[in-house]
N, C-alpha and C positions, 0 to 999 in steps of 0.2 A: 535751318534757313528755309524760309517758305518759298512756295515759286514765284510769288509775286515780289519778293525781296531780291530773289536772283535774278528777275527779269529786269527790275530797276537797276540793279548793279551793272547789267549788262548792258542795257540801254545809255547809262550815263559813259560807259566805257567807248562805247560805239559814238556817241556824239562827241566826245573829246578827240578819238582816232581822226573821225571824219574832218570836223574843225580843223586838226592840225594838219591834215592832209593837205586840205583844200587851200589852208592858207600858206603852206609852204610851196606847194606845187601849181598854185595858180590853176588848177582844174585842168590841169594836160591831159589827164586820163580821159577825158571827153572825147579826144581824137586818137586814140592809141593806135601806132602803126603796126601793130602785131608782127607779123614773118618780116615784114619789109623794113625793120629798125635800121638797118645799115643806111637804105637809100634815104629812108624818112630823116635821119640825123644829118647825114650830108647835105639835105636841104635846107635844114633848120640851124644848124650850127657851124658856121665857118671855121671854127678853131678844131672841127672834129675832123679824125681821118680814120678811115677803115683799114684795118690790118688784115685780118681774116686768115691767119696762117695756122697749121694744126697744132703746132707748140711756140709756146712763149720760152724765153731763156731759163732753163732750170737753175735752181740754187739751193743749195743747202747753208745755211747761216744759224746764228744763235741769237738768242733773246738775252735781257739783261741778267736771267739767272743761269745762263751758259747752256740752256735747253736746247737742242738742235731743231731747227724748223727749215723744212722744204717748202717750194711751192706746191709739190705734189700732195702734201698734207690737206691742201684744200680744193682737192679736185672736184668735190662736190658743190662747191660755191662759185660765184664771181669774186674774183680778187681784183681789189682797187690798189694800185700800186703807185708809190712815188720814191725818189731819192733825194734826200736832204742832208744838211750837217748843222749841228745845233748852233756854231758859232757863227753861222751866216748873217750877214747883217743887212741884207737887203731880198733877194728873192724867196728865200726857203721860209721865212714867217709868213710871208703873204700865201706861199702855196700851201704851208700847213694849215691857214686858216681856211682856205679854200676846200681843203680835205675834210676839215672840221664839219665844215657847213654842209658838204655832201653827206657825211657819216650823220650829223642831226637830223636830216631829212629822210634818209632811209631808216633810220632807227625808230622812228616814231611810226613805221609801217610794219606790216609782216614781213617783208624783204628782209630786215635784219637778221633772221637765221640762215638767210642764205648768203650774205655778204661778208667778206673779211677784207679789212683794210691792212696793208702792210707798209710801213716806211722803212728805207733802208738808207743807214749813214753812209757817207763817202767819205767820213773823217773819222775812222775807229780809233786812232790814236788819241783824239781828245774825247770823243764820245763813250767813256767809261761806263760801267753798269748803274752806277748812281745818276749819271747824267740821262741815261736811256729810261730809267725809271721816273725821273721828274719830269720829263719832256710833255707825255701826254696830259697828266693833269695840268701843267701849266698853259697848254694851248687846247684845251677844252675836247681832247680825243678822250673816247670812253674806251677803255679797255677790254669791255666785253666783247669787241669786234675788231679791235686793233692792236697790232704789234710794232714794236721797233727792234729792227736787227742790225747786227754787227757781224764782224769775221770773227772766225772761230780763234779760240787761243792758238798762237804760233802761226797764224796765216798772215799774209803780207797786207799791209795797210791798203795796199792798192787794189784788193782783190774785189771790194765794192765798186771802186770806181771802173774797174775793167767789166764789172757787171752791168753798170749802167750804161757803158759802152755797147755792150752787147744788146741794149735796150736802145740805143742810137741818142743816147743824151750824154753828153760829154762834161765831166768834170775836171778842169785842168787847176792843179795847185798854182797859187800864186805866193810872190814872198810874203805877203803880209799875213799867212795863214789863211785867207780866203780863196775861193775856188769860183773860176769862169765857169759858169753853167747857165742853161735854160730850165725851163720847168715844163714837165710832161707829166699827164695822168695817165697811167696805162689801165686798160680793162681787160682781164683774162678771164675769159668764159670758162665753164666746167670742164673736166677734164684737159686743162692747160691751153686751151686754144686761145691765142692770141687774138682776141676780137677788134680792139680798136684803140685809140689814144684822143685824148683832149690836150691840145696844146697850149702853153702859155697860161695867163692867169684871168684873162677876160672873158673866158667860156661862160655861158649861163650855167650854174651848177643844177638848175631844175632840168637842163637837158641831159647832164650826167644821170640824173636820178632816172629819167625816163628811160635811157638807154639801157640801164642796169635792170629796170624794171621789164624793159622788153625781151633781155635775153632771158630772165628767170620765166617770163611767161611762156616763151617759147619752149623752154625744158617740158613744162606741162603740158603743152599743147602736142608736142611731137615724141614724148616718151609715154608708153604704154603703162609704165608703171606710175605716172604723176597725170593722172587723168581730169585733176581737178588744181585750178590755181590757188596760189598762196592766199589770195584774198576770196576763193571761195570756202577756204577751210577756215578761214577766220569768220566769215558770215555763217558758217555752220555751226561754228561754235558758240557765236553771240546767241543764236536764235533756235538751234534745232535740236541740239543734244547736250546731254547732261551726263557726262562722264561719269 
């Protein structure tokens, strides 16, 4: 392939990505808050809460294939965590749509490699492996960086409800098989630091994406091993280097 052909392919890719980012994020990067991301987000998003504690509640659960998955497995990423159950008839489907929207916005940017989405069922008795496997596809969640977890074999069905309580979100079983609960999107920074929460379903998903971008950018700014931002690396790929 000639240099001109390579350039044309890269220019087309750049145009596609830039258009998608600007369309999805409304040019929010023009006023990037940098290291003041917590203060900035509190000012911009009334449904955001700063947590900033060293460790989010740890867990070891299993996926649909019964493989163990721990929060610490993703210590080098931002984790976006939520609790749902598949038989939910009101809040959960809307919350899942919100998560899917955030994922779509993130995954069209270079942030994709630095973010992991985790959903945890609070109804393990009903959410068997086949349900876990089909849920993501039916709700437009991309398995490349999203996973649905449940309790290990032999564990109590209340295990994940107890975990949600540890994250200060209660799921109370009701007689009709439903659960009374709220909706919270938890943001866990690198090394398990519990960074913040977006409460409810009305927050601006662009703000969630901007917050995640701020966390990632701060890694590269403050870590001597990561002097270049993800975007800098992407631009370098497009125009400067042929590996």
